[in-house]
N, C-alpha and C positions, 0 to 999 in steps of 0.2 A: 434101301439106304436107311441107316439108323437116324433117329431124331438128332442126336448130338452131331453126327457127321453132316447132316443137312444144315444144321445151324452154322457149323464152321464154314461150309461151302458158301452159304448165304453171306456171312460176314466177309469172306475173302472177295466175293463178287462185288459187294458194296464198297469195300475199300479200294478195289481196282477201279471202279467207276469214279470214285471221288478223286483218285490220283490222276486218272487219264482223261476223263470226260468232262470235268467241271473246269471252267476257266478260273484262273487265279483272281483273287479279289482285286477289283480295279482300284488303283492307287488314287488318292486325292492329289490334286495338282495345285501348285502355287505359282501365280503369275504376278510379277511386279507391274503395277499400273503407273505409279508416279512417286516421286520423292518431293516432299514439300517442307517448308519451314513450319515448325509447330506453332499453334495458336496460343499455347500456354507457355509461360516463361520457364517452367521447370523441365522442359524437354527441348532438345536441340532441333531434331528433324523427325519427320514421320514418313514412313514408307507405307503406301497404300498397296496392299496385295489382294489379289482375287484368289479365293480358295474355291476350287472347282471339285464337285463331287461327281466323279465319273462312274460311280457304282449305280446299280439299278435299285438301290434302297437308300432311304434317307440316312443322314448321319448327324449326330450332335457333336459339335466342336467342343473340346474341353480346354486344351491349352496348347501353346506353341512354345517349345524349348528351342532356342536358336542362338546363333552367333552371327556377327558381321565381321568380316576380315578382308583386308587386302592381302595379296599373296605374300607370304613370309612374315605376316604380322601375328602377334599373339592375340588370342581372343578370350573374352569372358562369356561364360554361358549365361544367357538371360532367359526369363520365362514370362509369358504373357497369358493371363487367364482369359478365356474366350466366352465366358458366361453361358455355356451350353447352348450356343446358337445352333438352330436347326438349318441344315442345308438339304433341301429336297434332292431326290435322285436326278442326276443330270443338270443340276442347278449350280449357282455360284453365289457367294457372298463376298463383300469387301471388308477387309480387316485393316485397322490402323496398327502398325507395328512401330513402336518407338525406336529411334536410331540415335544412340548416344554417339555424338560425332565430334571429334577434335578438329580444329581448323586444318591440321595437316592432311586430313582425309578428304577435304573438299576437292572436287574435280577428279577423284579416283573412282575406280570400279571396285566395289566390294562384293563379296560372296555372302549371301544370306543362306545359312545351312542349319539344319536341325531336324527335329521330329515334331510332327503335328499329331496330337492325341485326340481321338474322336470315338464316340460310342456308336456302334452300328450293330443292329440286331441284338441289343443288350450285351454286347461284348465290346470292351474297350480295346481299341487297336491303335497302333502308332504307325505313321507313314513318314518315311524319310523324304524331306523336301529340300530343295536347293534352287536358288535363283540369283542371277546377277543384278546388282543394284548400281546404277551410275549416279553418283552424287553430283549436285550442282557445283559449278566452278567457284561460286562465291555465295555468301549469305545474302538473302533477299531483304 
């Protein structure tokens, strides 16, 4: 077998192994822990979310691009810088996500949806995230 042919066969075997034998990158997971009144007057509410790193490698959180919306409601894209927080493999961190909330949204269920950007193995990746947020019935 010629050297060029051997190289092509090796590349094809490696590509096949990557496509069939390696599990897909484990997605980061977002879980809503609670919704609280903000302690500062410039924000309405704060949603405490747990960001879980299900991968076998650490990741550095960069930013969360997100929206909050009730069904049928228009949304505004928001962005939260996460300060390059490190999340070890199999670990979780808690993040405070500001929730701009009109009084009409109190007592409703909103959908937090967006993309979480993180660096893993020196590669910036984005993970699609979504979670339901039940807002309190009245301001505290």
